[in-house]
C-alpha positions as CSV (number, residue, x, y, z in Angstrom):
1,X,57.0,63.9,65.2
2,X,53.9,65.3,66.5
3,X,52.2,63.7,69.4
4,X,48.5,64.5,70.0
5,X,46.3,63.6,73.0
6,X,49.1,61.8,75.0
7,X,48.6,62.2,78.8
8,X,51.1,63.1,81.4
9,X,51.7,59.7,82.6
10,X,52.7,58.5,79.0
11,X,54.7,61.5,78.4
12,X,56.7,61.0,81.7
13,X,57.5,57.5,80.7
14,X,58.7,58.5,77.3
15,X,61.0,61.1,78.7
16,X,62.4,58.5,81.1
17,X,63.0,56.0,78.2
18,X,64.3,58.6,75.8
19,X,65.9,61.3,77.9
20,X,64.6,64.3,76.3
21,X,62.1,65.8,73.7
22,X,64.6,66.2,71.1
23,X,65.8,62.7,71.6
24,X,62.2,61.4,71.1
25,X,61.9,63.3,67.8
26,X,65.6,62.1,66.6
27,X,64.7,58.4,67.3
28,X,61.3,58.7,65.8
29,X,62.9,59.2,62.4
30,X,63.6,55.4,62.1
31,X,60.1,54.0,62.6
32,X,61.2,50.4,63.0
33,X,63.5,51.1,65.6
34,X,61.5,53.7,67.4
35,X,58.3,51.1,67.5
36,X,60.7,48.4,68.9
37,X,61.9,50.6,71.7
38,X,58.3,51.9,72.6
39,X,56.8,48.3,72.4
40,X,59.6,46.9,74.5
41,X,58.6,49.3,77.4
42,X,54.9,48.5,77.0
43,X,53.9,51.7,75.3
44,X,51.4,51.6,72.5
45,X,50.8,54.8,70.1
46,X,48.7,55.1,67.3
47,X,50.3,54.5,64.0
48,X,49.0,57.9,62.6
49,X,51.8,59.8,64.4
50,X,54.2,58.2,61.9
51,X,52.4,59.5,58.8
52,X,54.4,62.0,56.6
53,X,51.2,64.3,56.5
54,X,51.4,64.8,60.4
55,X,55.1,65.4,60.2
56,X,54.7,68.1,57.7
57,X,51.9,69.5,59.9
58,X,54.1,69.7,62.8
59,X,56.6,71.5,60.8
60,X,54.3,74.2,59.8
61,X,53.1,74.8,63.2
62,X,56.5,74.8,64.7
63,X,57.5,77.3,61.9
64,X,54.5,79.5,62.7
65,X,55.2,79.7,66.3
66,X,58.9,80.5,65.8
67,X,58.0,83.3,63.3
68,X,55.7,85.0,66.1
69,X,58.4,84.8,68.7
70,X,56.4,82.3,70.7
71,X,58.6,80.1,72.9
72,X,57.7,76.5,73.0
73,X,58.4,75.2,76.7
74,X,58.1,71.4,77.2
75,X,57.7,69.5,80.4
76,X,61.4,68.5,80.5
77,X,62.6,72.1,80.1
78,X,64.2,74.0,82.9
79,X,62.0,76.9,82.0
80,X,58.6,74.9,82.6
81,X,56.9,76.2,85.8
82,X,57.4,73.9,88.7
83,X,54.0,74.8,90.0
84,X,52.3,73.4,87.3
85,X,53.7,69.9,88.2
86,X,51.1,70.0,91.1
87,X,48.1,69.7,89.0
88,X,46.8,66.3,88.0
89,X,47.5,66.3,84.3
90,X,50.0,69.2,83.5
91,X,50.3,70.0,79.7
92,X,53.4,68.4,78.2
93,X,53.9,71.8,76.4
94,X,53.0,75.4,76.9
95,X,53.8,78.3,74.7
96,X,55.0,81.6,76.2
97,X,54.3,85.0,74.4
98,X,56.3,87.6,76.0
99,X,58.5,87.3,79.1
100,X,55.8,85.7,81.3
101,X,58.0,82.8,83.2
102,X,60.6,85.1,84.6
103,X,58.0,87.3,86.0
104,X,56.1,84.3,87.4
105,X,59.4,83.2,89.2
106,X,60.1,86.7,90.8
107,X,56.3,87.7,92.0
108,X,53.7,86.0,93.8
109,X,50.5,85.0,91.8
110,X,47.1,85.6,92.6
111,X,43.7,84.7,90.9
112,X,40.6,86.6,91.9
113,X,37.3,84.7,91.9
114,X,34.9,87.4,90.9
115,X,32.0,85.8,89.0
116,X,28.5,87.8,89.3
117,X,29.7,90.4,91.6
118,X,27.2,92.6,93.4
119,X,27.6,96.3,93.9
120,X,29.4,95.4,97.3
121,X,31.6,92.7,95.5
122,X,32.7,95.4,92.8
123,X,33.6,97.8,95.3
124,X,35.7,95.2,97.3
125,X,37.4,94.3,94.1
126,X,38.5,97.6,93.3
127,X,39.7,98.0,97.0
128,X,41.9,95.0,97.1
129,X,43.0,95.1,93.5
130,X,44.5,98.7,93.7
131,X,46.5,97.7,96.6
132,X,47.7,94.5,95.2
133,X,48.6,95.6,91.7
134,X,52.1,96.7,92.4
135,X,52.9,93.7,94.9
136,X,51.6,90.5,93.2
137,X,50.7,89.5,89.6
138,X,47.2,88.7,88.8
139,X,46.6,85.7,86.7
140,X,43.4,85.1,84.8
141,X,41.6,84.8,81.5
142,X,40.5,88.5,81.6
143,X,42.2,91.4,79.9
144,X,42.6,93.1,83.3
145,X,44.9,90.3,84.5
146,X,48.6,90.8,84.5
147,X,49.3,87.3,82.8
148,X,46.7,85.9,80.7
149,X,46.2,82.1,80.2
150,X,44.7,81.5,76.7
151,X,43.3,78.0,75.5
152,X,43.7,78.1,71.7
153,X,43.8,75.3,68.8
154,X,47.6,75.3,68.4
155,X,47.4,72.0,66.5
156,X,45.9,73.8,63.5
157,X,48.5,74.2,60.9
158,X,47.1,77.7,60.0
159,X,47.2,78.6,63.6
160,X,48.4,82.4,64.1
161,X,48.2,84.0,67.4
162,X,47.6,87.8,67.4
163,X,48.0,88.4,71.2
164,X,50.1,90.9,72.9
165,X,52.8,90.1,75.5
166,X,52.5,88.3,79.0
167,X,50.4,85.5,77.8
168,X,50.7,81.6,78.2
169,X,49.1,79.6,75.5
170,X,47.8,76.1,76.0
171,X,46.5,73.4,73.7
172,X,42.6,73.6,73.2
173,X,42.1,70.1,74.8
174,X,43.3,71.4,78.3
175,X,41.4,73.2,80.9
176,X,42.7,77.0,81.1
177,X,41.2,77.3,84.7
178,X,43.2,74.4,85.7
179,X,46.1,76.0,84.5
180,X,45.7,79.2,86.2
181,X,45.0,77.6,89.3
182,X,48.1,75.5,89.0
183,X,50.2,78.6,88.4
184,X,48.6,80.8,91.2
185,X,49.9,81.0,94.7
186,X,46.7,82.3,96.4
187,X,43.0,82.2,95.6
188,X,41.2,85.4,96.6
189,X,37.4,84.9,96.7
190,X,35.5,88.1,97.0
191,X,32.0,86.5,96.6
192,X,30.9,82.9,95.9
193,X,27.6,81.2,95.5
194,X,27.3,77.6,96.1
195,X,27.6,75.6,93.0
196,X,29.5,72.7,91.7
197,X,32.2,74.6,89.6
198,X,33.0,76.8,92.6
199,X,33.3,73.7,94.7
200,X,35.5,71.9,92.2
201,X,37.8,75.2,91.9
202,X,38.1,75.2,95.7
203,X,38.8,71.6,96.0
204,X,41.4,71.8,93.2
205,X,43.4,74.6,95.2
206,X,43.2,72.8,98.5
207,X,44.6,69.5,97.0
208,X,47.6,71.6,95.7
209,X,48.2,72.9,99.3
210,X,47.7,76.5,98.4
211,X,45.9,79.1,100.8
212,X,42.2,80.4,100.0
213,X,41.7,84.1,101.1
214,X,38.1,85.2,101.6
215,X,36.2,88.3,102.2
216,X,33.3,87.7,104.7
217,X,30.0,89.0,103.5
218,X,26.2,89.3,104.5
219,X,24.7,86.0,105.9
220,X,21.6,86.9,104.2
221,X,22.9,87.2,100.8
222,X,23.2,84.0,98.5
223,X,26.3,85.7,96.8
224,X,28.3,85.1,100.2
225,X,26.9,81.8,101.2
226,X,29.9,79.8,100.0
227,X,32.5,82.2,100.8
228,X,31.3,82.5,104.5
229,X,31.1,78.7,104.7
230,X,34.8,78.5,103.5
231,X,35.8,80.8,106.5
232,X,33.8,78.7,108.7
233,X,35.9,75.6,107.2
234,X,39.1,77.4,107.9
235,X,39.9,79.8,104.9
236,X,41.9,82.7,105.6
237,X,39.8,85.9,106.5
238,X,40.7,89.1,104.8
239,X,39.3,92.2,106.8
240,X,41.0,94.9,105.0
241,X,43.8,95.4,102.3
242,X,46.6,95.2,104.9
243,X,45.8,91.6,105.7
244,X,47.2,91.0,102.2
245,X,50.6,92.2,102.9
246,X,51.6,89.0,104.7
247,X,51.2,87.0,101.5
248,X,53.4,89.3,99.3
């Protein structure tokens, strides 16, 4: 059975009722008994999930992933990153390409916020990045990150991932930045203008109880307005690369 677009709360309820993903699948083979059980627990699911066409599609996707050595990690798995449970609506399945999860367990994760860097910002980025690369793992969507989070349409039965190692792949319906922030331990802001996207990102990190590290900047430069404001509001100030060592 392939369940599309089921949110986290419903997924948790189904796990509580059935016990595990494999048990959901096993019991779904008998449509009448399965429907009776979910209806008795006030769960309503579209009839389209029972179609043979959808089951065939799920089998194709599953085979494709196994052939590419992509590990399927569901929310009830002991391998599922516990940090992701702090986000509002964690994905009930993630795909691991390479030995990513064990690396995240052994090292702290940091996300550099570095949009539209000035010359000053690029110099600061190089300064901190060189110091940090052997001590913490960088997580992001860019190739220079140690661990990449990619948003892809895994529900396409022709889906083929040609990525290299060290990637976490999530369904296309999920927000990859939300995943990155969920997996990260610290957000390092080099420069930040004030805009709604940056504000939402910062609020997301604060709600998760994680620390924001900020490099102070020129008060006359709009690139530094929001980052300086965050310092005023209590963010941790980084004055040199050695300030990072206490977070490793």
